[in-house]
C-alpha positions in Angstrom: 291.4 99.5 140.4 292.4 95.9 139.4 288.7 95.2 138.6 288.5 98.3 136.5 291.6 97.3 134.5 290.2 93.8 134.1 286.9 95.3 132.9 288.6 97.7 130.5 290.7 94.8 129.1 287.7 92.7 128.5 285.8 95.6 126.8 288.9 96.2 124.6 289.0 92.5 123.7 285.3 92.4 122.9 285.8 95.5 120.7 288.6 93.9 118.8 286.5 90.7 118.4 283.5 92.7 117.0 285.9 94.7 114.7 287.4 91.5 113.5 284.0 90.0 112.8 282.9 93.1 110.9 286.1 93.3 108.8 285.9 89.5 108.1 282.3 89.8 107.1 283.0 92.7 104.8 285.9 90.8 103.2 283.7 87.8 102.7 280.9 90.0 101.2 283.5 91.6 98.9 284.8 88.2 97.8 281.3 87.0 97.2 280.5 90.1 95.2 283.6 89.6 93.2 282.6 86.0 92.5 279.2 87.1 91.3 280.5 89.5 88.7 279.5 88.7 85.2 281.4 89.0 81.9 280.3 92.7 81.6 282.7 93.5 84.5 285.3 90.7 84.1 285.5 90.8 80.2 286.0 87.0 80.4 284.1 84.4 78.6 284.6 80.7 79.1 285.1 78.2 76.4 283.4 75.2 77.9 284.3 73.0 75.0 288.0 73.4 76.0 287.1 72.5 79.6 285.3 69.4 78.3 288.6 68.2 76.6 288.1 69.4 73.0 291.0 71.1 71.1 290.6 74.8 70.2 291.1 74.0 66.5 288.3 71.5 66.6 286.0 73.9 68.4 286.7 76.6 65.8 286.0 74.2 63.0 282.8 73.0 64.5 281.5 76.6 64.9 282.6 77.5 61.4 280.8 74.5 60.0 277.6 75.3 61.9 277.7 78.8 60.5 278.3 77.4 57.0 275.5 74.9 57.3 272.9 77.5 58.5 274.0 80.5 56.3 275.8 79.2 53.3 275.4 75.4 52.7 272.8 73.5 50.6 270.3 73.5 53.4 270.9 77.2 54.4 268.1 79.4 55.7 269.8 82.6 54.6 269.0 83.9 51.1 270.2 87.0 49.3 268.0 89.4 47.3 270.0 91.3 44.7 273.3 92.7 45.9 272.2 94.6 49.0 269.5 92.6 50.8 268.9 89.2 52.4 266.5 87.3 54.6 266.4 84.4 56.9 263.7 81.9 56.2 261.7 79.5 58.3 262.0 77.2 55.3 259.4 74.6 56.5 256.8 77.4 56.8 258.1 79.3 53.8 258.2 82.7 55.5 260.7 85.2 56.9 260.1 86.0 60.6 261.4 88.8 62.8 262.5 86.0 65.1 264.9 84.5 62.5 265.8 87.9 60.9 266.9 89.4 64.2 268.6 86.1 65.2 270.5 86.3 61.9 271.7 89.8 62.7 272.8 88.7 66.2 274.8 85.9 64.8 276.3 88.2 62.2 277.4 90.9 64.7 278.8 88.3 67.1 280.9 86.6 64.3 281.9 89.8 62.6 279.9 89.2 59.4 279.1 92.8 58.6 277.9 92.3 55.1 275.4 89.6 56.3 274.2 91.9 59.1 273.7 94.9 56.7 271.8 92.9 54.1 269.4 91.4 56.7 268.8 94.8 58.2 268.1 96.5 54.8 265.5 93.8 54.0 264.0 94.1 57.4 263.7 97.9 57.1 262.4 97.8 53.6 259.8 95.1 53.9 259.0 94.3 57.5 259.3 97.6 59.4 256.2 99.8 59.4 257.1 103.3 58.3 253.9 105.0 59.3 250.6 104.5 61.2 250.0 103.2 64.8 252.7 100.5 64.2 255.4 102.9 63.0 258.8 101.6 63.9 257.6 98.1 64.7 257.9 95.1 62.4 255.5 92.6 60.7 256.4 89.3 62.3 255.8 87.2 59.2 256.7 88.0 55.6 256.2 85.9 52.4 259.4 86.1 50.2 257.5 84.5 47.3 254.9 87.2 47.1 257.0 89.9 48.7 254.0 90.7 51.0 253.5 90.7 54.8 251.6 87.7 56.0 250.7 89.5 59.2 251.3 93.2 60.1 251.5 92.5 63.9 254.6 92.2 65.9 256.1 89.4 67.9 257.8 91.3 70.7 261.0 89.2 70.9 261.9 90.1 67.3 262.1 93.8 68.3 264.2 92.9 71.3 266.8 91.1 69.2 266.7 93.9 66.5 267.4 96.6 69.1 270.2 94.7 70.9 271.9 93.6 67.7 271.8 97.1 66.3 273.3 98.5 69.5 276.1 95.9 69.3 276.7 96.8 65.7 277.0 100.4 66.6 279.6 99.5 69.3 281.4 97.2 66.9 281.5 98.9 63.6 280.5 102.5 64.4 277.8 104.4 62.6 279.6 105.8 59.6 279.8 102.9 57.3 276.5 103.3 55.4 274.1 102.5 58.3 273.7 104.5 61.5 273.0 101.4 63.6 272.5 103.5 66.8 270.0 105.7 65.1 268.1 102.7 63.9 268.0 101.1 67.3 266.8 104.3 68.9 264.1 104.7 66.3 262.6 101.4 67.4 262.9 102.3 71.1 261.6 105.8 70.6 258.7 104.5 68.6 258.0 101.9 71.4 257.7 104.7 74.0 255.1 106.6 71.9 252.8 103.6 71.8 249.9 104.4 74.2 247.1 102.2 72.9 246.3 104.4 69.9 245.1 102.0 67.2 245.2 99.2 69.9 249.1 99.2 69.7 251.1 99.4 72.9 254.7 99.4 74.2 256.6 96.2 73.6 256.9 96.0 77.4 253.9 96.1 79.6 254.8 99.2 81.6 252.8 98.4 84.6 254.3 94.9 85.0 257.6 95.7 83.5 257.5 92.5 81.4 257.7 91.8 77.7 254.4 91.3 76.1 253.5 88.4 73.9 252.2 90.9 71.3 252.1 94.6 71.9 248.5 94.7 70.6 245.1 94.4 72.1 244.6 91.8 74.8 247.9 90.2 74.0 249.6 93.2 75.7 248.4 91.6 79.0 250.3 88.3 79.1 253.8 87.1 78.1 256.0 84.4 76.7 258.8 83.3 79.1 261.2 82.8 76.2 260.9 86.5 75.3 262.3 87.4 78.7 265.9 88.5 78.1 267.2 90.3 81.2 270.7 90.5 79.8 269.3 92.5 76.8 267.7 95.0 79.1 271.0 95.5 80.9 272.6 96.2 77.6 269.9 98.8 76.8 270.5 100.5 80.1 274.2 100.8 79.2 274.1 101.7 75.5 270.6 102.9 74.4 271.0 106.3 76.3 267.3 107.1 75.8 266.6 108.2 79.3 264.9 105.0 80.4 267.9 103.3 81.9 266.4 102.6 85.3 263.2 101.2 83.8 265.3 98.7 81.8 267.3 97.7 84.9 263.9 97.2 86.7 262.7 95.0 83.8 265.8 92.9 84.0 265.3 92.3 87.7 261.6 91.7 87.1 262.4 89.0 84.6 264.8 87.3 87.0 262.0 87.1 89.6 259.6 86.0 86.9 261.8 83.0 86.0 261.5 81.8 89.6 257.7 81.9 89.4 257.4 80.5 85.8 259.6 77.4 86.2 258.4 74.2 87.9 259.9 73.7 91.3 261.0 70.1 90.5 261.5 69.9 86.8 262.5 73.4 86.0 260.1 73.4 83.0 258.0 76.4 82.0 255.0 76.9 79.9 255.3 78.4 76.4 252.9 81.1 77.4 252.2 82.6 80.9 250.5 85.3 82.8 252.8 88.0 84.3 252.7 86.1 87.6 254.3 83.1 85.9 251.2 80.9 85.9 250.4 79.2 82.5 248.3 81.2 80.0 246.1 78.9 78.0 245.2 80.0 74.4 242.5 78.8 72.0 245.2 77.1 69.9 247.3 75.5 72.7 247.1 74.3 76.3 249.8 74.8 78.9 253.1 73.0 78.3 256.8 73.1 77.6 257.2 73.2 73.8 259.3 74.9 71.1 259.3 78.5 72.5 260.2 77.1 75.9 263.4 75.6 74.6 264.9 79.1 74.7 264.5 79.8 78.4 267.5 77.8 79.6 269.7 79.6 77.1 268.3 83.0 78.1 269.0 82.2 81.8 272.5 81.0 80.9 273.2 84.2 78.9 272.1 86.4 81.9 274.3 84.3 84.2 277.4 84.7 82.1 276.9 88.3 81.0 275.8 90.0 84.3 275.8 87.4 87.1 273.2 89.1 89.2 271.2 86.0 90.3 273.7 83.3 90.3 272.5 81.3 93.3 269.0 80.7 91.9 270.3 80.2 88.4 272.6 77.4 89.6 269.7 75.8 91.4 267.6 76.0 88.2 270.4 74.5 86.0 270.9 71.6 88.4 267.2 70.6 88.5 266.6 71.2 84.8 269.6 69.0 83.9 268.5 66.4 86.5 265.0 66.2 84.9 266.3 65.8 81.4 268.8 63.2 82.6 266.0 61.3 84.2 264.4 60.9 80.8 267.6 59.6 79.2 270.4 61.7 77.9 269.9 60.3 74.4 266.2 59.9 74.4 264.5 62.8 76.2 261.7 64.3 74.1 261.0 67.9 73.2 257.6 68.6 74.7 256.3 68.0 78.2 253.6 68.8 80.7 255.2 71.1 83.4 255.4 68.2 85.8 257.5 66.2 83.3 254.8 63.9 82.1 254.0 63.3 78.4 251.5 65.7 77.0 248.3 64.6 75.2 248.5 67.7 73.0 251.5 67.7 70.7 252.4 70.9 68.9 253.3 70.1 65.3 256.3 71.6 63.5 255.3 72.5 60.0 253.1 69.6 58.9 254.8 67.1 61.3 253.1 66.2 64.7 255.5 64.1 66.6 257.7 64.0 69.7 261.4 63.6 69.1 264.8 64.1 70.7 265.3 67.5 69.0 268.7 69.0 68.4 267.2 72.4 69.3 266.5 71.4 72.9 269.7 69.4 73.1 271.5 72.7 72.1 269.8 75.0 74.6 270.0 72.5 77.4 273.8 72.3 76.8 274.1 76.0 77.6 273.1 75.3 81.2 276.7 73.8 81.6 277.8 77.5 81.7 275.8 77.7 85.0 276.1 74.3 86.6 279.8 73.5 87.2 279.3 70.0 88.5 281.4 67.5 86.6 278.3 65.6 85.2 277.1 68.8 83.6 279.6 68.3 80.8 277.5 65.4 79.6 275.2 68.0 78.1 278.2 69.6 76.4 279.3 66.3 74.9 275.7 65.7 73.7 275.6 68.9 71.7 279.2 68.3 70.4 278.1 64.9 69.0 274.7 66.2 67.7 274.4 66.6 63.9 272.4 69.2 62.1 270.9 66.8 59.6 267.5 65.0 58.9 266.2 62.8 61.7 265.6 59.1 61.1 262.0 59.8 60.0 263.2 62.3 57.4 262.1 65.5 59.3 264.6 68.3 59.1 264.5 71.9 60.5 267.6 73.8 59.6 265.9 77.0 60.7 264.8 76.7 64.4 266.9 73.7 65.2 269.8 75.2 63.2 269.7 78.6 64.9 269.4 77.1 68.4 272.4 74.8 67.6 274.5 77.7 66.3 273.6 79.9 69.2 274.6 77.1 71.6 278.0 76.6 70.0 278.6 80.3 70.2 277.7 80.5 73.9 279.7 77.4 74.8 282.8 78.5 72.9 282.8 82.0 74.4 281.8 83.6 71.1 278.5 85.1 72.2 279.5 88.3 74.0 278.5 91.7 75.2 279.9 93.9 72.4 281.3 97.1 74.1 282.1 100.3 72.2 285.3 100.3 70.2 288.4 100.9 72.2 286.7 99.9 75.5 
């Protein structure tokens, strides 16, 4: 009897121990899940500039000046057409691109510049968006404001992604009864996208088999991608607000992009090629070999955005930010150049900007690299924040100046780091 009581007592103790372990594990899991939440759930956005020691008033002034420089100042890239339209110009190439137009709309909706947003959208719809034919609903990626004609009718898929997301945000922010039905316009692009089945050689913006954004939704270009076009955070936004019946597909695309980034970035440097296959390996084109160049600058910012907004892959994203910062630091915080082979060596092929072919310490890359401070919370990470704070959007020593791409990357970076680049939820929520 004594042995039975002893055995029962031990079984009881073991049971309590197992129960304690289970409860503790569940609590730890819950805590970890809580930690991994992004801003979509927490509604909190960090102002990393404040954490770096800058005063709020100074931060606000710096952001306001950057907006002024890009949209209003003597070197602006934003130009009005009459009283109701405007375009954003890649001034060095003398064209308006869906990239810059949709970026301009995203800046405008984030900073509550409704008039700017509406004018860019009206111009985009009137002159860039195809109203009929196989490309109906899509946009011509390049337009000549001097001749008022499209330079190329084809689409660059990232432009459509930004158009859709900025329109959904505008719908949430301003409603749809102020002259433009933003939600209807976003849905028109999405609905048109889902009708593209290869007729006229035009396809979905997203390769539906691989669930990845295409480089161009046309011909053979439907079968490879550009890592800087991967915006998992945008797909998550679509799954919440597009309400077009493809919610799970968009969530799958977001998760696929997160896996893709792991494959497309170098295991040591964190660098990725401008163009890749869907498996992440470099895609070589007739005009350019593999390498980290201008398009690639956007990848760290895209990853940082996803980290902040949705926080679904934080462990890997932190590892990425650490190694990417470590690589750039190894090249000199004030001297790292803007194009590399994926292993970090200097490339033989240099992609020229406009008419200029030269490696330089570009403010555009300084800006996007700084956003990785939103991911890497190590103290030294703030060096990248100080670097963009001290950067100046003005001509380089050799006279080269790009207020368009450098300027927009710089403005986006300041918005992210000051907590002013947010998921815009419906009014009242």
